[in-house]
PyMOL Python script that loads the backbone (N, CA, C, O; Angstrom):
from pymol import cmd

cmd.read_pdbstr("""\
ATOM      1  N   MET A   1     278.810 109.112 -66.460  1.00  0.00           N
ATOM      2  CA  MET A   1     279.618 108.704 -66.612  1.00  0.00           C
ATOM      3  C   MET A   1     280.482 107.532 -67.206  1.00  0.00           C
ATOM      4  O   MET A   1     280.218 106.350 -67.430  1.00  0.00           O
ATOM      5  N   ILE A   2     282.040 108.587 -67.443  1.00  0.00           N
ATOM      6  CA  ILE A   2     282.488 106.998 -68.144  1.00  0.00           C
ATOM      7  C   ILE A   2     283.652 106.543 -67.203  1.00  0.00           C
ATOM      8  O   ILE A   2     284.831 106.897 -67.182  1.00  0.00           O
ATOM      9  N   PHE A   3     283.045 105.758 -66.524  1.00  0.00           N
ATOM     10  CA  PHE A   3     284.363 105.047 -65.761  1.00  0.00           C
ATOM     11  C   PHE A   3     285.574 104.351 -66.484  1.00  0.00           C
ATOM     12  O   PHE A   3     285.145 103.937 -67.561  1.00  0.00           O
ATOM     13  N   PRO A   4     287.139 103.998 -66.318  1.00  0.00           N
ATOM     14  CA  PRO A   4     288.094 103.783 -66.299  1.00  0.00           C
ATOM     15  C   PRO A   4     287.550 102.138 -67.131  1.00  0.00           C
ATOM     16  O   PRO A   4     287.516 101.843 -68.325  1.00  0.00           O
ATOM     17  N   VAL A   5     287.367 101.738 -66.514  1.00  0.00           N
ATOM     18  CA  VAL A   5     286.923  99.880 -65.793  1.00  0.00           C
ATOM     19  C   VAL A   5     285.137 100.948 -65.148  1.00  0.00           C
ATOM     20  O   VAL A   5     284.735 101.705 -64.264  1.00  0.00           O
ATOM     21  N   PRO A   6     284.571 100.017 -66.759  1.00  0.00           N
ATOM     22  CA  PRO A   6     282.433  99.671 -66.906  1.00  0.00           C
ATOM     23  C   PRO A   6     281.497  99.276 -65.580  1.00  0.00           C
ATOM     24  O   PRO A   6     281.471  98.229 -64.934  1.00  0.00           O
ATOM     25  N   GLY A   7     280.816 100.382 -65.436  1.00  0.00           N
ATOM     26  CA  GLY A   7     279.939 100.304 -64.497  1.00  0.00           C
ATOM     27  C   GLY A   7     280.813 100.573 -63.553  1.00  0.00           C
ATOM     28  O   GLY A   7     280.088 100.661 -62.562  1.00  0.00           O
ATOM     29  N   GLN A   8     282.501 100.870 -63.007  1.00  0.00           N
ATOM     30  CA  GLN A   8     282.983 100.314 -61.923  1.00  0.00           C
ATOM     31  C   GLN A   8     283.707 101.341 -61.034  1.00  0.00           C
ATOM     32  O   GLN A   8     284.664 100.767 -60.515  1.00  0.00           O
ATOM     33  N   PRO A   9     283.635 102.689 -60.632  1.00  0.00           N
ATOM     34  CA  PRO A   9     283.566 103.550 -59.795  1.00  0.00           C
ATOM     35  C   PRO A   9     285.193 103.238 -59.656  1.00  0.00           C
ATOM     36  O   PRO A   9     285.437 102.636 -58.611  1.00  0.00           O
ATOM     37  N   PRO A  10     286.181 103.471 -60.352  1.00  0.00           N
ATOM     38  CA  PRO A  10     287.698 103.348 -60.113  1.00  0.00           C
ATOM     39  C   PRO A  10     288.000 103.542 -58.234  1.00  0.00           C
ATOM     40  O   PRO A  10     288.742 102.589 -57.993  1.00  0.00           O
ATOM     41  N   GLU A  11     287.791 104.221 -57.042  1.00  0.00           N
ATOM     42  CA  GLU A  11     287.738 104.031 -56.216  1.00  0.00           C
ATOM     43  C   GLU A  11     287.347 102.961 -55.447  1.00  0.00           C
ATOM     44  O   GLU A  11     287.984 102.661 -54.437  1.00  0.00           O
ATOM     45  N   LEU A  12     286.100 102.174 -55.903  1.00  0.00           N
ATOM     46  CA  LEU A  12     285.994 100.342 -55.571  1.00  0.00           C
ATOM     47  C   LEU A  12     286.673  98.997 -55.565  1.00  0.00           C
ATOM     48  O   LEU A  12     286.673  97.991 -54.855  1.00  0.00           O
ATOM     49  N   LEU A  13     287.641  99.706 -57.415  1.00  0.00           N
ATOM     50  CA  LEU A  13     288.029  97.625 -57.591  1.00  0.00           C
ATOM     51  C   LEU A  13     289.285  97.884 -57.312  1.00  0.00           C
ATOM     52  O   LEU A  13     289.831  98.986 -57.261  1.00  0.00           O
ATOM     53  N   PRO A  14     289.720  96.863 -57.137  1.00  0.00           N
ATOM     54  CA  PRO A  14     290.366  96.254 -56.406  1.00  0.00           C
ATOM     55  C   PRO A  14     292.088  96.270 -57.423  1.00  0.00           C
ATOM     56  O   PRO A  14     292.373  95.519 -58.355  1.00  0.00           O
ATOM     57  N   ARG A  15     292.888  97.288 -56.869  1.00  0.00           N
ATOM     58  CA  ARG A  15     293.709  97.187 -57.143  1.00  0.00           C
ATOM     59  C   ARG A  15     294.520  96.214 -58.317  1.00  0.00           C
ATOM     60  O   ARG A  15     295.319  95.834 -59.172  1.00  0.00           O
ATOM     61  N   ASP A  16     294.057  96.232 -57.926  1.00  0.00           N
ATOM     62  CA  ASP A  16     294.899  93.747 -58.594  1.00  0.00           C
ATOM     63  C   ASP A  16     293.855  93.587 -59.930  1.00  0.00           C
ATOM     64  O   ASP A  16     294.084  92.653 -60.699  1.00  0.00           O
ATOM     65  N   GLN A  17     292.735  94.474 -60.203  1.00  0.00           N
ATOM     66  CA  GLN A  17     291.635  94.043 -60.967  1.00  0.00           C
ATOM     67  C   GLN A  17     291.859  95.758 -61.984  1.00  0.00           C
ATOM     68  O   GLN A  17     291.512  96.112 -63.111  1.00  0.00           O
ATOM     69  N   ARG A  18     292.387  96.231 -61.179  1.00  0.00           N
ATOM     70  CA  ARG A  18     292.770  97.344 -62.867  1.00  0.00           C
ATOM     71  C   ARG A  18     292.856  96.725 -63.760  1.00  0.00           C
ATOM     72  O   ARG A  18     292.705  95.505 -63.696  1.00  0.00           O
ATOM     73  N   THR A  19     293.152  97.420 -64.997  1.00  0.00           N
ATOM     74  CA  THR A  19     293.609  97.436 -66.406  1.00  0.00           C
ATOM     75  C   THR A  19     293.447  98.732 -67.328  1.00  0.00           C
ATOM     76  O   THR A  19     292.602  99.607 -67.139  1.00  0.00           O
ATOM     77  N   ARG A  20     294.324  98.716 -68.280  1.00  0.00           N
ATOM     78  CA  ARG A  20     294.541  99.349 -69.600  1.00  0.00           C
ATOM     79  C   ARG A  20     293.526  99.260 -70.584  1.00  0.00           C
ATOM     80  O   ARG A  20     293.529  98.930 -71.770  1.00  0.00           O
ATOM     81  N   LEU A  21     292.378  99.761 -69.528  1.00  0.00           N
ATOM     82  CA  LEU A  21     290.869 100.376 -71.301  1.00  0.00           C
ATOM     83  C   LEU A  21     291.235 101.906 -71.536  1.00  0.00           C
ATOM     84  O   LEU A  21     291.629 102.870 -70.880  1.00  0.00           O
ATOM     85  N   ILE A  22     290.724 101.442 -73.428  1.00  0.00           N
ATOM     86  CA  ILE A  22     289.675 102.403 -73.917  1.00  0.00           C
ATOM     87  C   ILE A  22     289.198 102.757 -74.159  1.00  0.00           C
ATOM     88  O   ILE A  22     289.179 102.317 -75.309  1.00  0.00           O
ATOM     89  N   THR A  23     287.910 104.006 -74.085  1.00  0.00           N
ATOM     90  CA  THR A  23     286.634 104.142 -73.918  1.00  0.00           C
ATOM     91  C   THR A  23     286.092 105.130 -75.396  1.00  0.00           C
ATOM     92  O   THR A  23     285.905 106.307 -75.703  1.00  0.00           O
ATOM     93  N   LEU A  24     286.004 103.722 -76.013  1.00  0.00           N
ATOM     94  CA  LEU A  24     285.397 105.052 -77.304  1.00  0.00           C
ATOM     95  C   LEU A  24     284.112 105.310 -77.610  1.00  0.00           C
ATOM     96  O   LEU A  24     283.189 104.496 -77.597  1.00  0.00           O
ATOM     97  N   THR A  25     284.061 106.529 -77.906  1.00  0.00           N
ATOM     98  CA  THR A  25     282.601 106.552 -78.523  1.00  0.00           C
ATOM     99  C   THR A  25     282.413 107.645 -79.152  1.00  0.00           C
ATOM    100  O   THR A  25     283.139 108.639 -79.177  1.00  0.00           O
ATOM    101  N   THR A  26     280.929 107.365 -79.927  1.00  0.00           N
ATOM    102  CA  THR A  26     280.070 107.779 -81.070  1.00  0.00           C
ATOM    103  C   THR A  26     278.823 107.930 -81.867  1.00  0.00           C
ATOM    104  O   THR A  26     278.264 106.869 -82.145  1.00  0.00           O
ATOM    105  N   CYS A  27     278.274 109.019 -82.289  1.00  0.00           N
ATOM    106  CA  CYS A  27     276.927 109.383 -82.284  1.00  0.00           C
ATOM    107  C   CYS A  27     276.170 109.705 -84.188  1.00  0.00           C
ATOM    108  O   CYS A  27     276.677 110.248 -85.170  1.00  0.00           O
ATOM    109  N   HIS A  28     274.821 109.065 -83.967  1.00  0.00           N
ATOM    110  CA  HIS A  28     274.572 109.535 -85.173  1.00  0.00           C
ATOM    111  C   HIS A  28     273.498 110.143 -85.166  1.00  0.00           C
ATOM    112  O   HIS A  28     272.916 109.809 -84.134  1.00  0.00           O
ATOM    113  N   PRO A  29     272.587 111.221 -86.032  1.00  0.00           N
ATOM    114  CA  PRO A  29     273.318 112.236 -86.799  1.00  0.00           C
ATOM    115  C   PRO A  29     274.772 112.395 -85.641  1.00  0.00           C
ATOM    116  O   PRO A  29     275.061 111.895 -84.554  1.00  0.00           O
ATOM    117  N   GLU A  30     275.519 113.515 -86.725  1.00  0.00           N
ATOM    118  CA  GLU A  30     276.985 114.171 -85.658  1.00  0.00           C
ATOM    119  C   GLU A  30     276.033 114.986 -84.360  1.00  0.00           C
ATOM    120  O   GLU A  30     275.212 115.800 -84.781  1.00  0.00           O
ATOM    121  N   PHE A  31     276.082 114.870 -83.407  1.00  0.00           N
ATOM    122  CA  PHE A  31     276.584 115.578 -82.266  1.00  0.00           C
ATOM    123  C   PHE A  31     274.605 114.917 -81.334  1.00  0.00           C
ATOM    124  O   PHE A  31     273.707 115.495 -80.721  1.00  0.00           O
ATOM    125  N   SER A  32     274.791 113.918 -81.651  1.00  0.00           N
ATOM    126  CA  SER A  32     272.916 113.993 -81.343  1.00  0.00           C
ATOM    127  C   SER A  32     272.706 112.834 -80.828  1.00  0.00           C
ATOM    128  O   SER A  32     273.539 112.034 -81.253  1.00  0.00           O
ATOM    129  N   ALA A  33     271.763 112.245 -79.899  1.00  0.00           N
ATOM    130  CA  ALA A  33     271.484 110.968 -79.043  1.00  0.00           C
ATOM    131  C   ALA A  33     271.289 109.891 -79.563  1.00  0.00           C
ATOM    132  O   ALA A  33     271.615 108.793 -79.112  1.00  0.00           O
ATOM    133  N   GLU A  34     270.671 110.153 -80.683  1.00  0.00           N
ATOM    134  CA  GLU A  34     269.682 109.035 -81.764  1.00  0.00           C
ATOM    135  C   GLU A  34     269.928 107.391 -81.656  1.00  0.00           C
ATOM    136  O   GLU A  34     269.263 106.395 -81.372  1.00  0.00           O
ATOM    137  N   GLN A  35     271.439 107.750 -82.099  1.00  0.00           N
ATOM    138  CA  GLN A  35     272.688 105.933 -82.553  1.00  0.00           C
ATOM    139  C   GLN A  35     273.626 106.212 -82.170  1.00  0.00           C
ATOM    140  O   GLN A  35     274.378 107.096 -82.581  1.00  0.00           O
ATOM    141  N   ARG A  36     273.837 105.051 -80.752  1.00  0.00           N
ATOM    142  CA  ARG A  36     275.009 106.192 -79.963  1.00  0.00           C
ATOM    143  C   ARG A  36     275.879 104.346 -79.924  1.00  0.00           C
ATOM    144  O   ARG A  36     275.411 103.207 -79.939  1.00  0.00           O
ATOM    145  N   LEU A  37     277.233 104.883 -79.872  1.00  0.00           N
ATOM    146  CA  LEU A  37     277.681 103.800 -79.648  1.00  0.00           C
ATOM    147  C   LEU A  37     278.629 103.698 -78.750  1.00  0.00           C
ATOM    148  O   LEU A  37     279.122 104.749 -78.339  1.00  0.00           O
ATOM    149  N   ILE A  38     279.132 102.376 -78.211  1.00  0.00           N
ATOM    150  CA  ILE A  38     280.560 103.210 -77.144  1.00  0.00           C
ATOM    151  C   ILE A  38     280.780 101.795 -76.800  1.00  0.00           C
ATOM    152  O   ILE A  38     279.986 100.932 -76.426  1.00  0.00           O
ATOM    153  N   VAL A  39     282.630 101.749 -77.114  1.00  0.00           N
ATOM    154  CA  VAL A  39     283.327 100.579 -77.436  1.00  0.00           C
ATOM    155  C   VAL A  39     284.682 100.497 -76.620  1.00  0.00           C
ATOM    156  O   VAL A  39     285.602 101.315 -76.598  1.00  0.00           O
ATOM    157  N   HIS A  40     284.532  99.039 -75.818  1.00  0.00           N
ATOM    158  CA  HIS A  40     286.005  99.186 -74.929  1.00  0.00           C
ATOM    159  C   HIS A  40     286.807  98.731 -75.612  1.00  0.00           C
ATOM    160  O   HIS A  40     286.456  98.024 -76.556  1.00  0.00           O
ATOM    161  N   GLY A  41     287.656  98.894 -75.450  1.00  0.00           N
ATOM    162  CA  GLY A  41     289.094  97.799 -75.992  1.00  0.00           C
ATOM    163  C   GLY A  41     290.564  97.992 -74.315  1.00  0.00           C
ATOM    164  O   GLY A  41     290.826  98.792 -73.417  1.00  0.00           O
ATOM    165  N   VAL A  42     290.827  97.283 -74.598  1.00  0.00           N
ATOM    166  CA  VAL A  42     291.864  97.056 -73.595  1.00  0.00           C
ATOM    167  C   VAL A  42     293.201  96.138 -74.480  1.00  0.00           C
ATOM    168  O   VAL A  42     293.439  95.276 -75.327  1.00  0.00           O
ATOM    169  N   LEU A  43     293.992  97.456 -73.168  1.00  0.00           N
ATOM    170  CA  LEU A  43     295.029  97.701 -73.946  1.00  0.00           C
ATOM    171  C   LEU A  43     296.364  96.133 -73.628  1.00  0.00           C
ATOM    172  O   LEU A  43     296.380  95.537 -72.551  1.00  0.00           O
ATOM    173  N   VAL A  44     297.320  95.769 -74.811  1.00  0.00           N
ATOM    174  CA  VAL A  44     296.829  94.543 -75.060  1.00  0.00           C
ATOM    175  C   VAL A  44     299.404  94.864 -75.134  1.00  0.00           C
ATOM    176  O   VAL A  44     300.511  94.520 -74.720  1.00  0.00           O
ATOM    177  N   LYS A  45     298.881  95.430 -75.703  1.00  0.00           N
ATOM    178  CA  LYS A  45     300.585  95.380 -75.892  1.00  0.00           C
ATOM    179  C   LYS A  45     300.825  97.026 -76.492  1.00  0.00           C
ATOM    180  O   LYS A  45     299.905  97.647 -77.024  1.00  0.00           O
ATOM    181  N   GLN A  46     302.575  97.747 -76.257  1.00  0.00           N
ATOM    182  CA  GLN A  46     303.530  99.253 -75.297  1.00  0.00           C
ATOM    183  C   GLN A  46     303.942  99.761 -76.278  1.00  0.00           C
ATOM    184  O   GLN A  46     304.531 100.812 -76.025  1.00  0.00           O
ATOM    185  N   TYR A  47     303.898  99.399 -77.732  1.00  0.00           N
ATOM    186  CA  TYR A  47     305.148 100.138 -77.477  1.00  0.00           C
ATOM    187  C   TYR A  47     306.102 101.519 -76.949  1.00  0.00           C
ATOM    188  O   TYR A  47     305.457 102.552 -76.768  1.00  0.00           O
ATOM    189  N   PRO A  48     306.931 101.546 -76.811  1.00  0.00           N
ATOM    190  CA  PRO A  48     308.004 102.713 -76.473  1.00  0.00           C
ATOM    191  C   PRO A  48     308.373 104.022 -78.388  1.00  0.00           C
ATOM    192  O   PRO A  48     308.677 103.749 -79.549  1.00  0.00           O
ATOM    193  N   LYS A  49     308.190 104.862 -77.895  1.00  0.00           N
ATOM    194  CA  LYS A  49     308.879 105.927 -79.019  1.00  0.00           C
ATOM    195  C   LYS A  49     310.290 105.594 -78.843  1.00  0.00           C
ATOM    196  O   LYS A  49     310.983 104.998 -78.018  1.00  0.00           O
ATOM    197  N   ASP A  50     310.476 106.362 -80.209  1.00  0.00           N
ATOM    198  CA  ASP A  50     311.962 106.428 -80.377  1.00  0.00           C
ATOM    199  C   ASP A  50     312.507 107.598 -81.259  1.00  0.00           C
ATOM    200  O   ASP A  50     312.705 107.496 -82.469  1.00  0.00           O
ATOM    201  N   PRO A  51     312.740 108.800 -80.459  1.00  0.00           N
ATOM    202  CA  PRO A  51     313.030 109.950 -80.742  1.00  0.00           C
ATOM    203  C   PRO A  51     313.852 110.170 -82.997  1.00  0.00           C
ATOM    204  O   PRO A  51     313.675 110.707 -84.091  1.00  0.00           O
ATOM    205  N   ALA A  52     314.845 109.081 -82.053  1.00  0.00           N
ATOM    206  CA  ALA A  52     315.332 108.917 -82.981  1.00  0.00           C
ATOM    207  C   ALA A  52     314.536 108.043 -84.979  1.00  0.00           C
ATOM    208  O   ALA A  52     314.669 107.887 -86.193  1.00  0.00           O
ATOM    209  N   HIS A  53     314.047 107.899 -84.186  1.00  0.00           N
ATOM    210  CA  HIS A  53     312.629 107.872 -85.758  1.00  0.00           C
ATOM    211  C   HIS A  53     311.332 108.248 -85.191  1.00  0.00           C
ATOM    212  O   HIS A  53     310.764 107.375 -84.534  1.00  0.00           O
ATOM    213  N   PRO A  54     310.789 109.320 -85.315  1.00  0.00           N
ATOM    214  CA  PRO A  54     309.475 109.701 -85.293  1.00  0.00           C
ATOM    215  C   PRO A  54     308.958 108.992 -86.120  1.00  0.00           C
ATOM    216  O   PRO A  54     308.712 107.977 -85.469  1.00  0.00           O
ATOM    217  N   GLY A  55     308.555 108.791 -87.305  1.00  0.00           N
ATOM    218  CA  GLY A  55     307.332 107.704 -88.416  1.00  0.00           C
ATOM    219  C   GLY A  55     307.606 106.195 -87.623  1.00  0.00           C
ATOM    220  O   GLY A  55     306.683 105.755 -86.938  1.00  0.00           O
ATOM    221  N   LEU A  56     308.498 105.649 -87.695  1.00  0.00           N
ATOM    222  CA  LEU A  56     308.143 104.445 -87.370  1.00  0.00           C
ATOM    223  C   LEU A  56     306.725 103.884 -86.719  1.00  0.00           C
ATOM    224  O   LEU A  56     305.801 104.157 -85.953  1.00  0.00           O
ATOM    225  N   ARG A  57     307.329 102.779 -87.717  1.00  0.00           N
ATOM    226  CA  ARG A  57     305.418 102.369 -87.335  1.00  0.00           C
ATOM    227  C   ARG A  57     305.400 101.065 -86.867  1.00  0.00           C
ATOM    228  O   ARG A  57     306.037 100.252 -87.536  1.00  0.00           O
ATOM    229  N   PRO A  58     304.490 100.442 -85.307  1.00  0.00           N
ATOM    230  CA  PRO A  58     304.578  98.511 -85.143  1.00  0.00           C
ATOM    231  C   PRO A  58     304.013  98.137 -86.457  1.00  0.00           C
ATOM    232  O   PRO A  58     303.165  98.845 -87.001  1.00  0.00           O
ATOM    233  N   ALA A  59     304.405  97.180 -86.917  1.00  0.00           N
ATOM    234  CA  ALA A  59     303.552  96.247 -88.082  1.00  0.00           C
ATOM    235  C   ALA A  59     302.927  95.801 -87.959  1.00  0.00           C
ATOM    236  O   ALA A  59     302.623  94.859 -88.690  1.00  0.00           O
ATOM    237  N   GLU A  60     301.958  96.343 -86.424  1.00  0.00           N
ATOM    238  CA  GLU A  60     300.427  95.771 -87.518  1.00  0.00           C
ATOM    239  C   GLU A  60     300.024  97.103 -87.502  1.00  0.00           C
ATOM    240  O   GLU A  60     298.798  97.058 -87.608  1.00  0.00           O
ATOM    241  N   LEU A  61     300.426  98.418 -87.418  1.00  0.00           N
ATOM    242  CA  LEU A  61     299.068  99.208 -88.349  1.00  0.00           C
ATOM    243  C   LEU A  61     299.786  99.644 -89.362  1.00  0.00           C
ATOM    244  O   LEU A  61     299.476 100.832 -89.446  1.00  0.00           O
ATOM    245  N   GLU A  62     301.011  99.269 -90.666  1.00  0.00           N
ATOM    246  CA  GLU A  62     301.228  99.281 -91.320  1.00  0.00           C
ATOM    247  C   GLU A  62     300.513  98.721 -92.380  1.00  0.00           C
ATOM    248  O   GLU A  62     299.565  98.254 -91.748  1.00  0.00           O
ATOM    249  N   GLU A  63     300.269  98.398 -93.724  1.00  0.00           N
ATOM    250  CA  GLU A  63     299.565  97.776 -95.187  1.00  0.00           C
ATOM    251  C   GLU A  63     299.422  96.752 -95.737  1.00  0.00           C
ATOM    252  O   GLU A  63     299.916  96.835 -96.861  1.00  0.00           O
ATOM    253  N   ARG A  64     299.042  95.894 -95.567  1.00  0.00           N
ATOM    254  CA  ARG A  64     299.587  94.660 -96.582  1.00  0.00           C
ATOM    255  C   ARG A  64     298.654  94.889 -97.828  1.00  0.00           C
ATOM    256  O   ARG A  64     298.752  94.160 -98.815  1.00  0.00           O
TER     257      ARG A  64
END
""", "prot")
cmd.dss("prot")
cmd.show_as("cartoon", "prot")
cmd.util.cbc("prot")
cmd.orient("prot")
């Protein structure tokens, strides 16, 4: 099972230690367990959606 905080069931983690994470998983060859990669990321910034500008993207996502 993949928990929101790696290795910690949510009910055992104190509220002040909870954070917003993303877990990405992949495997190679596709649909196999031969090679597996699990990556955890931490939310550091959030952008509200603007209905008036649906195509607007944060500067961090633009190509240079």
